[in-house]
C-alpha positions as CSV (number, residue, x, y, z in Angstrom):
1,M,-82.7,163.9,273.5
2,S,-86.1,165.2,272.8
3,K,-89.1,163.1,271.9
4,P,-89.1,164.1,268.2
5,E,-85.4,163.3,268.1
6,E,-86.0,159.8,269.5
7,K,-88.8,159.2,267.0
8,Q,-86.5,160.3,264.2
9,L,-83.8,158.1,265.4
10,F,-86.2,155.1,265.8
11,R,-87.4,155.8,262.2
12,N,-83.8,155.9,260.9
13,V,-83.1,152.6,262.6
14,L,-86.2,151.0,261.1
15,E,-85.4,152.4,257.6
16,H,-81.9,151.1,257.6
17,S,-82.5,147.8,259.1
18,L,-81.6,144.8,256.9
19,N,-84.7,143.0,258.2
20,E,-88.1,143.6,256.9
21,I,-90.3,145.5,259.3
22,Y,-94.1,145.7,258.8
23,I,-96.6,147.6,261.0
24,F,-100.3,146.8,260.2
25,D,-103.6,147.7,261.7
26,I,-105.1,145.4,264.3
27,Q,-108.7,145.6,262.8
28,T,-108.1,145.9,259.1
29,L,-104.7,144.2,259.0
30,K,-103.6,146.7,256.3
31,F,-100.0,147.9,256.4
32,V,-99.5,151.3,257.9
33,Y,-95.7,151.2,257.7
34,V,-93.2,149.2,255.7
35,N,-89.5,149.8,255.9
36,K,-87.1,150.1,252.9
37,G,-85.7,146.7,253.5
38,A,-89.1,145.1,253.1
39,I,-89.9,147.2,250.0
40,D,-86.7,146.2,248.4
41,N,-87.2,142.6,249.2
42,V,-90.8,142.1,248.1
43,G,-90.6,144.5,245.1
44,Y,-93.8,146.4,245.8
45,T,-94.0,150.2,246.3
46,M,-95.1,151.8,249.5
47,D,-98.4,152.8,248.0
48,E,-99.0,149.3,246.8
49,L,-98.2,147.8,250.1
50,K,-100.5,150.2,252.0
51,K,-103.4,148.6,250.1
52,M,-102.2,145.1,251.1
53,T,-102.4,142.9,254.2
54,P,-100.0,140.2,255.5
55,L,-102.2,137.6,253.8
56,D,-101.1,139.0,250.4
57,L,-97.6,138.2,251.2
58,K,-98.4,134.8,252.8
59,P,-100.7,133.0,250.2
60,Q,-100.5,129.8,252.3
61,F,-102.5,131.4,255.1
62,T,-106.3,132.0,255.1
63,L,-107.8,134.7,257.2
64,A,-109.0,132.2,259.8
65,M,-105.6,130.6,260.0
66,F,-103.9,133.9,260.5
67,K,-106.4,135.0,263.2
68,E,-105.7,131.8,265.0
69,I,-102.0,132.6,264.9
70,I,-102.3,136.1,266.3
71,K,-105.0,135.2,268.8
72,P,-102.5,134.9,271.7
73,L,-101.4,138.5,271.1
74,V,-104.9,139.8,270.9
75,D,-105.9,138.0,274.0
76,N,-102.7,139.4,275.7
77,T,-101.7,135.8,276.6
78,S,-98.4,136.2,274.7
79,K,-96.1,139.2,274.1
80,L,-94.3,137.7,271.1
81,I,-95.1,135.1,268.5
82,S,-92.4,133.6,266.2
83,F,-92.9,131.3,263.3
84,N,-91.4,130.4,259.9
85,T,-93.2,130.8,256.6
86,N,-92.7,131.9,253.0
87,H,-93.2,135.4,251.6
88,K,-94.4,136.0,248.1
89,R,-92.7,138.7,246.0
90,K,-94.4,140.8,243.4
91,D,-92.8,138.7,240.7
92,S,-94.5,135.6,242.3
93,T,-91.2,134.2,243.6
94,T,-91.2,133.0,247.2
95,Y,-88.5,133.0,249.9
96,P,-88.3,131.6,253.4
97,V,-88.7,134.0,256.3
98,E,-88.6,133.9,260.1
99,V,-91.5,136.1,261.6
100,H,-91.4,137.7,265.0
101,L,-94.8,139.3,265.7
102,S,-95.8,141.6,268.6
103,I,-98.8,143.9,269.3
104,N,-99.0,147.6,270.4
105,Q,-102.4,148.0,272.0
106,K,-101.8,151.6,272.6
107,E,-101.1,152.4,268.9
108,N,-103.6,149.7,267.8
109,V,-101.1,148.0,265.5
110,F,-99.1,144.8,265.0
111,I,-95.4,145.0,264.6
112,A,-93.7,142.3,262.5
113,I,-90.0,141.9,262.2
114,I,-89.2,139.6,259.2
115,L,-85.8,137.9,258.8
116,D,-85.0,136.6,255.3
117,I,-83.6,133.1,256.1
118,T,-83.0,132.0,252.6
119,E,-79.2,131.6,253.2
120,R,-79.8,129.9,256.6
121,K,-82.3,127.5,255.0
122,Q,-79.8,126.7,252.2
123,K,-77.2,125.9,254.8
124,E,-79.6,123.9,256.8
125,E,-80.6,122.0,253.7
126,T,-76.9,121.4,252.8
127,L,-76.3,120.2,256.4
128,R,-79.4,118.0,256.2
129,E,-78.2,116.5,252.9
130,T,-74.7,116.1,254.3
131,N,-76.0,114.4,257.4
132,E,-78.3,112.2,255.3
133,Y,-75.5,111.3,253.0
134,L,-73.2,110.4,255.9
135,E,-76.0,108.4,257.5
136,N,-76.6,106.5,254.3
137,L,-72.9,106.1,253.8
138,F,-72.7,104.8,257.3
139,N,-75.6,102.4,257.0
140,C,-74.9,101.3,253.4
141,A,-71.2,100.6,253.9
142,N,-70.4,97.0,253.2
143,A,-68.0,97.0,256.1
144,P,-69.3,96.7,259.7
145,I,-68.9,100.0,261.6
146,I,-69.4,100.7,265.3
147,V,-69.1,103.8,267.5
148,W,-68.8,103.8,271.3
149,S,-68.4,106.5,273.9
150,T,-65.5,107.1,276.2
151,N,-67.3,105.1,278.9
152,G,-67.4,102.1,276.6
153,K,-71.1,102.2,275.7
154,I,-72.2,101.5,272.2
155,T,-73.8,104.6,270.6
156,K,-74.2,103.5,266.9
157,I,-73.8,100.6,264.6
158,N,-74.5,100.3,260.9
159,R,-76.5,97.6,259.0
160,A,-73.4,95.7,258.0
161,F,-72.6,95.4,261.7
162,E,-76.1,94.2,262.4
163,E,-75.7,91.5,259.7
164,L,-72.3,90.5,261.1
165,L,-73.6,89.9,264.6
166,G,-77.2,88.9,263.7
167,L,-78.4,91.6,266.2
168,K,-80.5,94.8,265.6
169,A,-79.1,98.2,266.7
170,D,-81.8,98.6,269.4
171,M,-80.5,95.4,271.0
172,V,-76.9,96.7,271.5
173,I,-77.1,100.5,271.7
174,G,-76.2,101.6,275.2
175,K,-74.5,98.3,276.1
176,G,-70.8,97.6,276.5
177,L,-68.5,95.9,274.0
178,R,-67.7,93.0,276.3
179,M,-70.9,91.2,275.0
180,F,-69.2,90.7,271.6
181,F,-66.2,88.7,272.8
182,A,-65.8,85.0,273.7
183,E,-64.5,84.1,277.1
184,D,-61.1,83.0,275.8
185,E,-60.7,86.3,273.8
186,V,-62.4,88.8,276.1
187,E,-59.3,90.0,278.0
188,R,-57.2,90.6,274.9
189,S,-60.1,92.2,273.0
190,M,-61.1,94.6,275.9
191,D,-57.5,95.7,276.2
192,I,-57.6,96.7,272.6
193,V,-61.0,98.5,273.1
194,E,-59.7,100.4,276.1
195,R,-56.5,101.5,274.3
196,A,-58.7,102.7,271.4
197,Q,-60.9,104.7,273.9
198,N,-57.7,106.4,275.1
199,G,-56.9,107.6,271.6
200,E,-54.6,104.9,270.3
201,R,-55.3,104.0,266.6
202,F,-55.3,100.4,265.4
203,N,-54.8,99.3,261.8
204,L,-55.6,95.8,260.7
205,V,-55.8,94.2,264.1
206,E,-57.6,90.8,264.3
207,V,-60.4,90.7,266.9
208,P,-62.8,87.8,266.8
209,V,-66.5,88.6,267.7
210,L,-69.4,86.4,268.6
211,Q,-72.6,86.3,266.6
212,A,-76.0,86.0,268.2
213,N,-76.1,82.2,267.4
214,G,-72.7,81.8,269.2
215,S,-70.6,81.4,266.1
216,R,-67.3,83.1,266.0
217,R,-66.3,85.5,263.2
218,I,-62.8,86.8,262.7
219,V,-62.8,90.5,261.9
220,L,-59.9,92.7,260.8
221,W,-60.4,96.1,262.6
222,N,-59.3,99.7,262.0
223,S,-60.1,102.2,264.7
224,A,-59.8,106.0,265.2
225,P,-60.8,108.5,267.9
226,I,-63.6,111.0,267.4
227,Y,-62.9,114.5,268.8
228,G,-65.2,117.3,269.9
229,Q,-65.4,120.8,268.5
230,D,-62.2,121.8,270.1
231,G,-60.4,119.1,268.2
232,Q,-58.7,118.0,271.3
233,T,-61.2,116.2,273.5
234,Q,-62.0,112.6,272.5
235,I,-65.7,112.1,272.7
236,A,-66.0,108.7,271.1
237,T,-64.2,106.0,269.1
238,I,-65.2,104.6,265.7
239,A,-64.0,101.3,264.3
240,Q,-64.5,99.7,260.9
241,G,-64.1,96.0,260.3
242,Q,-63.6,93.5,257.5
243,D,-65.0,90.0,258.0
244,I,-62.1,87.7,257.1
245,T,-63.5,84.5,258.4
246,E,-63.8,82.9,255.0
247,R,-60.4,84.2,254.0
248,K,-58.9,82.8,257.2
249,Q,-60.6,79.5,256.5
250,A,-59.4,79.5,252.9
251,E,-55.9,80.3,254.1
252,K,-56.1,77.4,256.5
253,A,-57.4,75.2,253.8
254,L,-54.7,76.5,251.5
255,R,-52.0,75.7,254.0
256,K,-53.4,72.3,254.4
257,S,-53.7,71.9,250.7
258,E,-50.1,73.0,250.2
259,Q,-49.0,70.7,252.8
260,E,-50.9,67.8,251.2
261,F,-49.6,68.9,247.8
262,R,-46.0,68.7,249.0
263,I,-46.6,65.4,250.7
264,L,-48.2,64.1,247.4
265,T,-45.5,65.5,245.1
266,E,-42.7,64.3,247.3
267,S,-44.2,60.8,247.4
268,M,-44.7,60.6,243.6
269,P,-42.1,58.8,241.5
270,Q,-42.4,61.5,238.9
271,I,-40.7,64.9,238.9
272,V,-43.2,67.7,239.9
273,W,-42.6,71.3,239.1
274,A,-44.3,74.7,239.2
275,T,-43.5,78.0,237.6
276,R,-44.7,81.6,237.4
277,P,-46.7,82.6,234.2
278,D,-43.4,83.6,232.5
279,G,-41.8,80.2,233.1
280,W,-39.7,81.3,236.1
281,N,-39.5,78.1,238.2
282,I,-40.7,78.3,241.8
283,Y,-40.9,74.7,242.8
284,F,-39.3,71.3,242.2
285,N,-39.9,68.2,244.3
286,Q,-37.0,66.2,245.6
287,Q,-37.0,63.8,242.6
288,W,-35.7,66.6,240.4
289,M,-32.7,67.2,242.6
290,D,-32.1,63.4,243.0
291,Y,-32.2,62.8,239.3
292,T,-30.3,65.9,238.0
293,G,-27.9,66.3,240.9
294,M,-28.7,70.1,240.8
295,T,-29.6,72.1,243.9
296,L,-32.9,73.9,244.3
297,E,-31.1,77.3,243.9
298,E,-29.5,76.1,240.6
299,S,-32.9,74.9,239.3
300,N,-35.0,77.9,240.2
301,G,-35.6,80.6,237.6
302,H,-34.8,79.3,234.1
303,G,-32.2,76.8,235.4
304,W,-34.7,74.0,234.5
305,N,-33.5,74.1,230.9
306,K,-29.9,73.2,231.7
307,P,-30.3,69.4,232.0
308,F,-32.0,69.2,228.6
309,H,-30.0,67.5,225.9
310,P,-28.3,70.1,223.7
311,D,-30.3,68.9,220.7
312,D,-33.6,69.3,222.7
313,Q,-33.0,72.6,224.6
314,Q,-34.2,75.0,221.9
315,R,-37.1,72.7,221.0
316,A,-38.1,72.6,224.6
317,W,-37.8,76.3,225.0
318,D,-39.8,77.0,221.8
319,A,-42.5,74.6,222.9
320,W,-42.7,76.4,226.2
321,Q,-43.0,79.8,224.6
322,N,-45.7,78.6,222.3
323,A,-47.7,77.2,225.3
324,V,-47.3,80.5,227.2
325,K,-48.4,82.5,224.2
326,N,-51.5,80.4,223.5
327,N,-52.5,79.4,227.1
328,D,-52.1,75.9,225.9
329,V,-50.9,72.6,227.4
330,Y,-47.1,72.3,227.4
331,S,-46.0,68.8,226.3
332,I,-42.8,67.5,224.9
333,E,-40.7,64.4,224.9
334,A,-37.0,65.3,225.5
335,R,-33.8,63.8,226.9
336,L,-32.7,65.0,230.4
337,R,-29.2,64.5,231.8
338,R,-28.9,62.4,234.9
339,F,-26.5,63.3,237.7
340,D,-24.0,60.8,236.2
341,G,-24.1,62.3,232.7
342,E,-26.5,59.7,231.2
343,Y,-29.4,61.0,229.2
344,R,-32.9,59.4,229.4
345,W,-36.1,60.2,227.6
346,W,-38.8,62.0,229.7
347,L,-42.3,63.2,228.9
348,V,-42.4,66.8,230.2
349,R,-46.0,68.1,230.5
350,G,-47.5,71.2,232.1
351,I,-50.9,72.7,232.4
352,P,-51.7,76.4,233.2
353,Q,-53.8,77.6,236.1
354,I,-56.1,80.2,234.6
355,N,-58.2,82.8,236.4
356,E,-61.7,83.9,235.4
357,H,-60.2,86.6,233.1
358,G,-58.3,84.0,231.2
359,E,-54.9,85.0,232.7
360,I,-52.3,82.4,233.6
361,L,-51.6,82.4,237.4
362,K,-49.1,79.5,237.5
363,W,-48.0,76.5,235.6
364,F,-48.0,73.0,237.2
365,G,-46.4,70.1,235.5
366,T,-44.6,66.7,235.7
367,C,-41.7,64.9,234.2
368,T,-42.3,61.2,233.6
369,D,-39.4,58.8,232.8
370,I,-40.3,57.1,229.5
371,E,-36.9,55.7,228.6
372,D,-38.1,52.1,229.0
373,M,-41.3,52.9,227.1
374,K,-39.3,54.5,224.3
375,Q,-37.1,51.4,223.9
376,A,-40.2,49.2,224.0
377,E,-41.8,51.5,221.4
378,E,-38.8,51.3,219.2
379,K,-38.9,47.5,219.3
380,R,-42.6,47.6,218.7
381,T,-42.1,50.0,215.8
382,K,-39.6,47.6,214.2
383,S,-42.0,44.7,214.8
384,E,-44.9,46.6,213.4
385,S,-42.9,47.6,210.4
386,K,-42.1,43.9,209.7
387,Y,-45.8,43.1,210.4
388,R,-46.9,45.9,208.1
389,N,-44.5,44.7,205.3
390,L,-45.8,41.2,205.7
391,I,-49.4,42.3,205.5
392,E,-48.8,44.6,202.5
393,T,-46.8,42.0,200.5
394,M,-48.7,38.8,201.4
395,P,-50.7,37.2,198.5
396,E,-53.6,36.6,200.8
397,G,-56.1,39.3,201.6
398,F,-56.0,40.8,205.1
399,Y,-58.8,42.9,206.7
400,R,-59.7,44.5,210.0
401,S,-63.3,45.7,210.4
402,T,-65.7,47.1,213.0
403,A,-68.5,45.0,214.4
404,E,-70.9,47.3,212.6
405,G,-69.5,46.4,209.2
406,Y,-66.9,48.9,208.1
407,F,-63.3,48.3,207.1
408,I,-60.6,50.1,209.1
409,E,-57.7,48.3,207.4
410,V,-57.2,46.3,204.2
411,N,-54.1,45.2,202.3
412,P,-53.5,45.5,198.5
413,A,-54.2,41.7,198.0
414,L,-57.7,42.1,199.3
415,V,-58.3,45.2,197.2
416,N,-57.2,43.3,194.0
417,M,-59.1,40.2,195.0
418,L,-62.4,42.1,195.3
419,G,-61.8,44.1,192.1
420,Y,-61.5,47.6,193.7
421,D,-59.2,50.4,192.5
422,S,-57.7,51.4,195.9
423,K,-57.8,50.9,199.6
424,E,-59.7,54.1,200.1
425,E,-62.4,53.0,197.8
426,L,-62.8,49.6,199.5
427,M,-62.8,51.1,203.0
428,K,-65.8,53.2,202.1
429,V,-68.1,50.3,201.4
430,Y,-70.7,49.0,203.9
431,I,-69.7,45.4,204.1
432,P,-73.1,43.8,204.9
433,E,-74.8,45.4,201.9
434,T,-71.9,45.7,199.4
435,L,-69.9,42.5,199.7
436,Y,-72.6,40.0,200.4
437,F,-75.3,38.9,197.9
438,T,-78.0,38.6,200.6
439,K,-78.4,39.4,204.3
440,N,-78.6,35.7,205.0
441,D,-75.1,35.2,203.4
442,R,-73.6,37.4,206.1
443,D,-75.6,36.0,208.9
444,D,-74.4,32.5,207.9
445,V,-70.8,33.8,208.2
446,V,-70.9,36.0,211.3
447,I,-70.8,34.0,214.5
448,Y,-72.7,35.7,217.4
449,S,-71.6,33.2,220.1
450,P,-69.9,35.0,223.0
451,D,-67.5,32.0,223.3
452,F,-66.3,32.3,219.7
453,E,-62.5,33.0,219.4
454,H,-61.6,32.1,215.8
455,N,-62.8,30.0,212.9
456,T,-62.0,29.1,209.3
457,D,-65.0,29.3,206.9
458,V,-65.6,29.2,203.2
459,Y,-68.2,31.5,201.7
460,R,-68.9,33.6,198.7
461,L,-68.5,37.4,198.3
462,K,-69.6,39.9,195.7
463,K,-66.8,41.7,193.8
464,K,-67.1,45.3,192.7
465,D,-68.3,44.2,189.2
466,G,-71.0,42.1,190.8
467,T,-69.3,38.7,190.0
468,E,-69.0,36.0,192.6
469,I,-65.8,35.0,194.4
470,W,-65.4,32.2,196.8
471,V,-63.0,32.8,199.8
472,E,-61.6,30.9,202.7
473,D,-61.5,33.2,205.7
474,Y,-59.5,32.5,208.8
475,A,-61.3,35.0,211.1
476,R,-61.1,36.0,214.8
477,Y,-62.8,38.5,217.0
478,I,-60.9,41.1,219.0
479,K,-62.8,41.8,222.3
480,D,-62.6,44.2,225.2
481,G,-62.3,43.1,228.8
482,S,-66.0,42.6,229.1
483,G,-66.2,40.3,226.1
484,N,-67.7,42.9,223.8
485,I,-66.6,42.5,220.1
486,L,-64.5,45.5,219.1
487,L,-63.1,44.3,215.8
488,H,-63.3,41.5,213.2
489,E,-59.9,40.4,211.8
490,G,-59.0,37.8,209.2
491,I,-56.9,36.5,206.4
492,I,-58.8,35.7,203.2
493,R,-57.7,33.3,200.4
494,D,-59.3,33.2,197.0
495,V,-60.6,29.6,196.6
496,T,-62.9,30.2,193.6
497,E,-61.0,27.8,191.4
498,R,-60.9,25.2,194.1
499,K,-64.7,25.6,194.6
500,K,-65.1,25.3,190.8
501,A,-63.0,22.2,190.8
502,E,-64.9,20.8,193.8
503,K,-68.2,21.5,192.0
504,E,-67.0,19.9,188.8
505,L,-65.7,17.0,190.7
506,Y,-69.0,16.6,192.4
507,I,-70.9,16.9,189.1
508,K,-68.5,14.3,187.6
509,N,-69.0,12.0,190.5
510,E,-72.7,12.4,190.3
511,E,-72.5,11.7,186.5
512,L,-70.3,8.7,187.1
513,I,-72.7,7.3,189.6
514,K,-75.5,7.9,187.2
515,I,-73.6,6.4,184.3
516,N,-72.6,3.3,186.3
517,N,-76.3,2.9,187.3
518,E,-77.3,3.3,183.7
519,K,-74.7,0.9,182.6
520,D,-75.8,-1.7,185.1
521,K,-79.4,-1.4,183.7
522,F,-78.1,-1.3,180.2
523,F,-76.1,-4.5,180.6
524,S,-79.1,-6.1,182.0
525,I,-81.1,-5.1,179.0
526,I,-78.3,-6.2,176.6
527,A,-78.0,-9.5,178.3
528,H,-81.8,-10.0,177.9
529,D,-81.6,-9.0,174.2
530,L,-78.6,-11.4,173.6
531,R,-80.3,-14.2,175.4
532,S,-83.4,-14.3,173.1
533,P,-81.5,-14.9,169.8
534,F,-79.3,-17.5,171.5
535,Q,-82.3,-19.3,172.8
536,G,-83.6,-19.5,169.2
537,F,-80.2,-20.8,168.0
538,L,-80.1,-23.4,170.8
539,G,-83.6,-24.5,170.0
540,F,-82.9,-24.9,166.3
541,T,-79.6,-26.7,166.9
542,D,-81.2,-29.1,169.3
543,L,-84.0,-29.8,166.8
544,L,-81.5,-30.3,164.0
545,K,-79.4,-32.6,166.2
546,T,-82.3,-34.9,167.1
547,D,-84.7,-34.7,164.2
548,I,-82.9,-33.5,161.0
549,Q,-83.6,-36.9,159.2
550,N,-87.3,-36.4,159.5
551,M,-87.4,-32.7,158.4
552,S,-88.4,-31.6,154.9
553,I,-86.6,-29.2,152.7
554,I,-89.2,-26.5,153.4
555,E,-88.9,-26.9,157.2
556,L,-85.2,-26.7,157.0
557,Q,-85.5,-23.6,154.8
558,D,-87.8,-21.9,157.3
559,M,-85.5,-22.8,160.1
560,A,-82.5,-21.4,158.2
561,N,-84.4,-18.1,157.6
562,S,-85.2,-17.8,161.3
563,M,-81.6,-18.5,162.3
564,N,-80.5,-15.9,159.7
565,R,-82.8,-13.3,161.1
566,N,-81.6,-14.0,164.6
567,A,-78.0,-13.9,163.4
568,H,-78.5,-10.5,161.8
569,K,-80.2,-9.1,164.9
570,L,-77.4,-10.4,167.1
571,F,-74.8,-9.0,164.7
572,G,-76.5,-5.5,164.6
573,L,-76.7,-5.5,168.4
574,L,-73.1,-6.5,168.9
575,T,-72.0,-3.9,166.2
576,N,-73.9,-1.1,168.0
577,L,-72.6,-2.3,171.4
578,L,-69.0,-2.4,170.2
579,E,-69.3,1.1,168.6
580,W,-71.0,2.5,171.8
581,S,-68.3,0.9,174.0
582,M,-65.5,2.4,171.9
583,M,-67.2,5.8,172.0
584,Q,-67.4,5.6,175.8
585,R,-63.8,4.7,176.2
586,G,-62.6,7.4,173.7
587,L,-61.3,4.9,171.2
588,I,-63.2,6.5,168.3
589,A,-61.2,9.4,166.9
590,F,-63.2,12.6,166.4
591,K,-62.1,14.2,163.1
592,P,-64.4,17.0,162.0
593,E,-64.1,18.2,158.5
594,K,-66.2,20.2,156.0
595,I,-68.7,17.8,154.5
596,S,-71.2,18.1,151.7
597,L,-74.5,17.0,153.3
598,K,-75.9,16.1,149.9
599,S,-73.0,13.7,149.1
600,L,-73.1,12.1,152.5
601,E,-76.9,11.5,152.3
602,E,-76.6,10.0,148.8
603,E,-73.8,7.6,149.8
604,N,-75.9,6.2,152.7
605,I,-79.4,6.2,151.2
606,K,-78.3,3.5,148.7
607,L,-78.0,1.0,151.5
608,F,-81.7,1.2,152.1
609,N,-83.2,1.3,148.6
610,E,-83.8,-2.5,148.5
611,T,-85.4,-2.6,152.0
612,A,-87.6,0.4,151.2
613,K,-88.6,-1.2,147.9
614,N,-89.6,-4.5,149.6
615,K,-91.9,-2.4,152.0
616,E,-93.2,-0.3,149.1
617,I,-91.9,2.9,151.0
618,E,-91.1,6.0,149.0
619,I,-87.8,7.8,150.0
620,I,-87.9,11.5,149.3
621,E,-84.5,13.3,149.2
622,D,-84.7,17.1,149.8
623,I,-81.1,17.9,150.6
624,K,-79.7,21.1,148.9
625,D,-76.4,20.9,147.0
626,D,-74.8,23.9,148.7
627,V,-75.2,22.9,152.3
628,Y,-72.0,22.0,154.1
629,V,-71.3,21.1,157.8
630,M,-68.3,20.7,159.9
631,A,-68.6,17.1,161.2
632,D,-66.9,13.7,161.6
633,K,-67.9,11.9,158.5
634,A,-68.1,8.4,160.0
635,M,-70.1,9.6,163.0
636,L,-72.6,11.6,161.0
637,A,-73.0,8.7,158.5
638,T,-73.8,6.4,161.5
639,V,-76.4,8.9,162.7
640,L,-78.1,9.1,159.2
641,R,-78.1,5.3,158.8
642,N,-79.7,4.8,162.2
643,L,-82.4,7.4,161.6
644,I,-83.2,6.3,158.0
645,S,-83.2,2.6,159.1
646,N,-85.6,3.3,162.0
647,A,-87.9,5.4,159.8
648,I,-88.2,2.5,157.3
649,K,-88.5,-0.1,160.0
650,F,-91.5,1.6,161.8
651,T,-93.4,2.8,158.6
652,N,-96.1,0.6,157.1
653,K,-96.2,-0.5,153.5
654,G,-97.0,2.3,151.1
655,G,-95.7,5.0,153.4
656,S,-92.9,7.5,152.9
657,V,-89.6,8.7,154.4
658,T,-88.4,12.3,153.8
659,I,-84.8,13.5,154.3
660,S,-84.4,17.3,154.3
661,D,-82.2,20.1,155.5
662,H,-82.7,23.7,156.7
663,I,-80.4,26.5,157.8
664,F,-81.4,28.2,161.1
665,E,-79.2,31.0,162.3
666,N,-75.7,29.3,162.5
667,N,-77.0,25.8,162.6
668,V,-77.9,23.1,160.0
669,L,-81.1,21.2,160.8
670,I,-81.2,17.7,159.3
671,T,-84.7,16.2,159.4
672,V,-85.7,12.5,158.9
673,K,-89.5,12.3,158.7
674,D,-91.7,9.3,158.3
675,T,-95.4,8.5,158.0
676,G,-95.1,5.5,160.3
677,I,-96.7,4.3,163.6
678,G,-95.4,7.2,165.7
679,M,-94.5,7.1,169.4
680,S,-96.0,7.8,172.8
681,N,-94.6,10.6,175.0
682,D,-93.3,8.0,177.5
683,L,-91.3,6.3,174.7
684,I,-90.0,9.6,173.4
685,N,-88.8,10.6,176.9
686,N,-86.8,7.3,177.3
687,L,-85.4,6.9,173.7
688,F,-81.9,8.3,174.5
689,K,-81.5,6.6,177.9
690,I,-79.4,3.5,178.0
691,D,-81.1,2.3,181.3
692,R,-84.5,2.2,179.7
693,K,-85.8,-0.6,177.4
694,T,-87.2,1.0,174.3
695,N,-86.7,-1.7,171.6
696,R,-89.8,-2.8,169.7
697,T,-90.3,-4.7,166.4
698,G,-90.9,-3.0,163.1
699,T,-94.1,-2.9,161.1
700,D,-92.9,-6.1,159.2
701,N,-91.5,-7.7,162.5
702,E,-88.1,-6.2,161.9
703,P,-85.9,-6.6,165.1
704,S,-84.7,-3.5,167.1
705,T,-82.2,-3.1,169.9
706,G,-82.9,0.6,170.9
707,L,-79.2,1.1,171.2
708,G,-78.8,2.9,167.9
709,L,-80.6,6.1,169.0
710,V,-78.4,6.2,172.2
711,L,-75.4,6.0,169.9
712,C,-76.8,8.8,167.8
713,K,-77.2,11.1,170.7
714,E,-73.6,10.4,171.8
715,Y,-72.3,11.3,168.4
716,V,-74.5,14.5,168.1
717,D,-73.4,15.6,171.6
718,K,-69.8,15.1,170.5
719,H,-70.5,17.7,167.7
720,Y,-72.0,20.2,170.3
721,G,-75.3,19.6,168.6
722,K,-78.8,18.6,169.6
723,I,-81.2,15.9,168.6
724,W,-84.9,15.8,169.4
725,I,-88.2,14.1,168.2
726,V,-91.6,15.4,167.2
727,S,-94.0,12.4,167.1
728,E,-97.6,11.3,167.6
729,E,-98.9,7.8,167.8
730,G,-100.4,6.7,164.4
731,K,-99.1,9.9,162.6
732,G,-95.4,9.2,162.2
733,S,-92.2,10.6,163.6
734,E,-89.8,13.4,162.8
735,F,-86.2,13.2,164.0
736,I,-84.3,16.6,163.9
737,V,-80.5,16.9,164.3
738,S,-79.0,20.4,164.8
739,L,-75.3,20.9,164.1
740,P,-73.2,24.0,164.0
741,V,-72.3,25.3,160.5
742,E,-68.7,25.8,161.6
């Protein structure tokens, strides 16, 4: 082949090469030749490229940097330089290239063969990402992973394996697996390792390993061989583990717990059972079989329902379905048939075991024999019914209250006694504030002594309408085991009438004592008043007996007058005393009638006309004709006579006595007023008291016993009236009697 032909062939090769080929001047660096592959790839025309240098296609290079790269070629220290960089296309996009640069000193040019490595770079990036992903997957896996070579040396472990052992990778890489096994496990464990090295696969094999601190962890391993590129030659072994130490411990604890559970359930006197979530029985203790006579096989499943009494079977099943539906406690009292056919009452109770999602895992329950309790309860119910009937029908009030002061139970008698409309209304009241008049009233009743057991007390309570009721309370405290008061309980009897009678009896007794004392003093006064006239009589009779012959007619007349006055005084005293005595003993009949006050006054005033005339006293009558009063005529006449007689007796000559009447509201006021000597306050205060000496002589030495006014007050009181005095010494007195019109 001729030289021209070789050149043409070389040019054809260059033009049709898939690689980019650039030839550029050593001094100017400008392209002198660019093949078609380069032109197509960079997007420039040949004319454009001939004006450019490699630096235009490699913007990351400066001239100094590029000269430094080509220096070995220029210095002839290297024949070929290769490096990777990026080319910039005309459209400003870039792509990775592999540059192989040589120099032709003879032609004074550089020859660059450029390979577009975009696809290779993409594959490398994909491979890098894949390797990085696998590495991350390896290291981030939760499960411990280890890789060892066919000679038993560790080549790789992940972070989970580091955490499992407490050792870093650089502490174990290149070492044998024997270091991970305890002495008592090393032979078995190394046998498994060697078999895995020989290609045997292991699934879920337990191999304990030692941690750096000497602790032993139980790991469940899966292993697989790793083959070379031929897919036949084993080059390593990989194993992935699962630390099941806690699970093994939990299983051990569970076995122990189950064993203890069985020991416990078998030793219990109750029947113990367990079921699946749907009620399918999976466990009964021996007590079930002993009681029912059924075998465990007969009892499993839904066989547990068979011993239930026919009347209780559906109820038991419905209660079970409701509990399952609502995740609720299963509880029912039902009759179960014993092996001999007898039925006894049992409390059947079950509780669901629920997971964190609220799902039932199992049911656990017991059956407790309550036959004896049922019989006792029946007896207690009958007893309570009798007790309740007694409480509800008893005439006495019954209560039960808290220590704080609220009723928790009352009977109808107490409701009626306190004037409330219903139990509900009474049980709403706060006892200390509502039923007691003062706080001290309750404090006096409530006994705070810790030794108190029961007591009977009488005290007052406030009814709903605010009135007072006296009660007798037989109370007791109900306490807990520590002696703390839980409840107050008592039976209350209304003793208001008894208290009234006791009060009246006390008042009567006090009055009787007072009257007896007054009578003692009164009799002393009467004895003194009777003694004085009798002394006069005795003196006169002794004088007459011894010296009547020597006495003149005048002396005898004076003596007779004195004896007459004493006789009249004595007669008046005895008359008043007899009348007062009859009044006290109830021997004087009280016969009120409608009386004309005017007529009564006129009948009695005539008795005093002569006496008033002798003392030159004017009697003024101011009684209206149309005034009537309901009174006992004899008693009222006695009152008028006493008052008029006293007015004349204690009025000086030339004075006056006025008798008048006045209507005030529903009362008639009868007034006897004089212009006499009047009275002191001390005398006024003692006038109506029988144990005080109030008699004094009149203005003309008229005798006075003081008993007449006492009798007047007795008669006025009998009429439910009043009598009082308005008087001042030296200015006269005014006696006022008030009597009801009707």
